[in-house]
C-alpha positions in Angstrom: 156.6 273.2 80.7 153.4 272.0 78.6 150.0 274.0 78.8 148.6 271.4 81.0 151.5 272.3 83.6 151.0 276.0 83.4 147.1 275.9 83.4 148.0 273.9 86.9 150.6 276.0 87.9 148.1 278.7 87.4 145.8 277.4 89.5 147.6 277.0 92.6 148.9 280.7 92.2 145.5 281.9 92.1 144.5 280.1 95.4 147.9 281.4 97.0 148.8 284.4 95.8 148.7 288.2 96.9 148.8 290.4 94.0 151.2 293.8 94.6 148.3 296.0 94.2 146.4 294.4 96.8 149.3 294.2 99.5 150.0 297.6 99.0 146.1 298.6 99.5 145.8 296.3 102.7 149.1 298.1 103.9 147.7 301.4 103.2 145.0 300.5 105.3 146.6 299.4 108.1 148.2 302.7 107.9 145.4 304.7 107.8 143.1 302.9 110.2 142.1 304.4 113.4 140.4 301.8 115.1 142.7 299.3 116.8 140.3 296.0 116.8 140.0 296.8 112.9 144.0 297.5 112.7 144.8 294.3 114.1 142.3 292.1 112.2 144.2 293.8 108.7 147.5 292.8 110.4 146.3 289.3 110.5 145.0 289.3 107.5 148.3 290.4 105.9 149.5 288.2 108.0 148.0 285.1 106.9 148.1 285.8 103.1 152.2 285.4 103.7 151.8 282.6 105.4 149.9 281.1 102.5 152.4 282.4 99.3 155.4 281.2 101.1 153.7 277.6 102.1 151.5 277.3 98.9 148.6 277.2 101.4 144.9 278.1 100.2 144.0 281.5 101.0 140.6 280.2 102.2 139.3 277.1 102.9 136.7 277.6 100.4 138.7 276.8 97.6 136.0 278.2 95.2 134.7 277.7 91.4 137.1 278.1 88.9 136.1 281.1 86.1 138.1 281.0 83.1 138.2 284.0 80.6 140.0 284.3 77.3 141.3 287.3 75.8 141.6 286.7 72.4 143.8 288.9 69.8 142.4 289.0 65.9 145.7 287.2 65.1 145.5 284.2 67.5 142.9 281.5 67.5 141.7 278.8 70.0 141.2 275.2 69.7 139.2 272.3 70.8 142.4 270.9 72.2 143.3 274.2 73.8 140.5 274.0 75.6 140.8 270.6 76.6 144.2 271.4 78.0 142.9 274.2 80.1 140.2 271.4 81.7 143.1 269.0 82.3 145.1 271.4 83.6 142.5 272.9 86.0 141.7 269.2 87.4 145.2 268.8 88.1 146.0 272.1 89.7 142.9 271.6 92.1 144.2 268.4 92.9 148.3 269.3 93.5 146.4 272.8 95.6 144.9 270.3 97.1 141.3 272.0 96.7 138.5 271.2 98.9 136.3 268.6 97.8 133.0 270.3 96.9 131.6 268.3 93.9 128.2 267.0 94.1 127.4 263.4 92.8 124.2 262.4 91.0 121.9 263.6 88.3 120.7 267.0 88.2 117.7 266.4 90.9 120.5 264.6 92.9 122.9 267.5 92.4 120.6 270.0 93.7 119.2 268.1 96.7 123.1 267.0 97.1 121.5 263.2 98.3 124.4 261.3 97.1 127.0 263.1 98.7 130.3 264.4 97.6 133.3 263.2 95.3 136.2 262.9 97.0 138.4 264.1 94.4 139.0 267.7 94.5 139.5 267.7 90.5 135.8 267.5 89.7 135.0 270.8 90.7 134.4 271.8 86.9 134.8 274.9 85.8 132.0 277.3 84.7 131.4 277.8 81.0 134.7 279.4 79.5 134.0 283.3 78.4 135.9 284.6 75.3 136.7 288.4 75.5 138.4 290.6 72.4 141.8 291.9 73.1 143.0 295.1 71.7 146.3 293.5 71.2 146.3 291.6 68.3 148.7 289.4 68.9 147.7 288.2 73.1 145.9 285.1 74.0 146.0 285.4 77.5 143.7 283.0 79.9 142.4 284.7 83.1 141.6 282.5 86.4 139.2 283.3 88.7 138.3 281.2 91.7 135.1 282.3 92.9 134.2 281.0 96.5 130.4 280.5 98.1 129.9 283.3 100.6 130.2 286.5 98.0 127.7 283.9 95.7 125.1 283.7 98.8 125.2 287.6 98.9 125.5 288.4 95.3 123.0 289.9 93.3 121.7 290.1 89.6 118.8 292.6 89.1 117.1 295.4 86.9 117.3 298.8 88.0 114.8 301.2 86.0 117.4 304.1 86.1 115.2 307.5 84.5 118.6 308.0 82.4 120.5 308.5 85.9 123.9 307.2 86.5 123.5 307.9 90.1 120.4 306.0 90.8 122.0 303.0 89.2 125.0 303.4 91.0 123.0 304.2 94.2 121.4 300.8 94.0 124.5 299.5 93.8 125.8 300.8 96.7 122.7 299.9 98.9 122.8 296.6 97.6 126.3 295.9 99.0 126.0 298.2 101.7 123.6 295.5 103.1 125.0 292.5 101.8 128.2 293.6 103.3 126.7 293.7 106.6 126.2 290.0 106.6 128.9 288.8 104.4 131.4 288.6 107.8 134.4 288.3 105.4 135.3 291.7 104.8 137.3 294.0 103.4 135.5 293.6 100.6 136.9 294.5 97.4 133.1 294.7 95.2 132.3 293.9 91.9 129.7 295.8 89.6 128.7 294.9 86.1 126.3 297.0 84.3 124.6 295.7 81.0 121.7 295.2 78.8 120.7 291.4 79.8 121.5 289.2 83.5 124.1 287.3 81.5 126.1 290.3 79.9 126.1 292.3 83.7 127.4 288.8 85.2 130.3 288.6 82.5 130.9 292.0 83.2 131.1 291.6 87.0 133.5 288.9 86.2 135.7 290.9 83.8 135.6 293.8 86.5 137.5 291.4 88.7 139.8 290.0 86.3 141.1 293.7 84.6 140.7 295.9 87.8 143.4 297.1 89.7 143.5 298.5 93.0 146.4 300.6 92.0 144.1 302.4 88.9 140.9 302.8 90.3 138.5 304.7 88.0 136.7 307.9 89.1 133.4 305.6 89.4 135.3 303.0 91.5 136.9 305.4 94.0 133.5 306.9 94.4 131.8 303.3 95.2 134.9 302.8 97.4 134.2 305.7 99.3 130.8 305.6 99.8 130.8 301.9 101.5 133.9 303.2 103.4 131.4 305.7 105.3 129.5 302.8 106.6 131.8 301.7 109.6 131.1 298.1 109.2 135.0 297.6 109.2 137.2 294.3 109.0 135.0 291.2 110.0 132.4 293.6 111.2 134.7 295.4 113.9 134.1 299.1 112.6 136.5 301.6 111.3 137.4 303.2 107.9 138.1 300.0 106.0 134.9 298.2 104.9 136.6 298.0 101.4 139.7 298.1 100.0 138.8 299.1 96.7 135.9 298.8 94.1 135.6 297.2 90.3 133.3 298.2 87.8 132.9 297.7 84.2 129.9 299.2 82.3 129.3 297.5 78.7 127.1 298.4 75.7 123.4 299.6 76.6 120.1 299.6 74.7 117.2 302.4 74.8 115.2 301.4 77.5 114.2 302.2 80.9 116.5 299.4 82.7 119.7 298.5 83.1 120.6 295.3 84.8 123.0 295.2 87.4 125.3 292.6 88.6 126.9 292.9 92.2 129.3 290.9 94.3 130.5 291.5 97.5 133.8 289.6 97.5 135.1 288.4 100.7 138.9 289.6 101.6 140.2 287.0 100.1 138.7 287.6 96.7 139.5 288.2 93.5 141.8 285.2 93.6 143.2 285.3 90.1 145.8 284.5 87.8 146.8 285.3 84.3 149.1 282.9 81.9 150.0 284.6 78.9 150.5 282.4 75.8 
């Protein structure tokens, strides 16, 4: 199997697959939930996941925008040919899935206004710009795929926080944003992601990396704190109330500079996210 086929399969896997840590977290939530309506919703979500995996159906009708993070060791390299193969594999994967046609036609202004309609070809939903991340393993070349839906993007926020050299202030602002957005999201339980960096670009990149590298069965102390605080809100699955507003949370904190401000990027993922897969080359 060549790289194009492997990338295509990875896109399909990201859209249809439920990771082991998420399945385990969802089963634990069902076991611990005392709100009967919430328990029923969680059980239905798990059943839908299992059907999607069995029949290779997308986890959500909003099949998302592809995001790519290349994790590169110092003994490996990437070429323009590899980038072309990744793009072709994404194109083929979106068509084989099939993804929902969402790519907008026209020149820049027409695309903003959506005045020329949509392409019928799902593969024309091109990926965002690739991110390159350094791997601690010198021989690694891992390609991570994320499919990012529109609902969480509407509720997401990247903004500056004047922190007074206090982590509690920074993380408290993120929790407050998530509390507000999760009430409006609808598609809970969430697995929110938080990136904290020096610039808006860096914070958003760290948020994406948090989604790629995060594991629900290995939450940090900070991730568990955010999880516990959000589960105290009683928003619950689909807003029905209960203990399970989030299944967990992912946080990645980058380098910081001497300043009175930290840039924080927060994404209140819907219950199908993070939709991710990894191709090891």
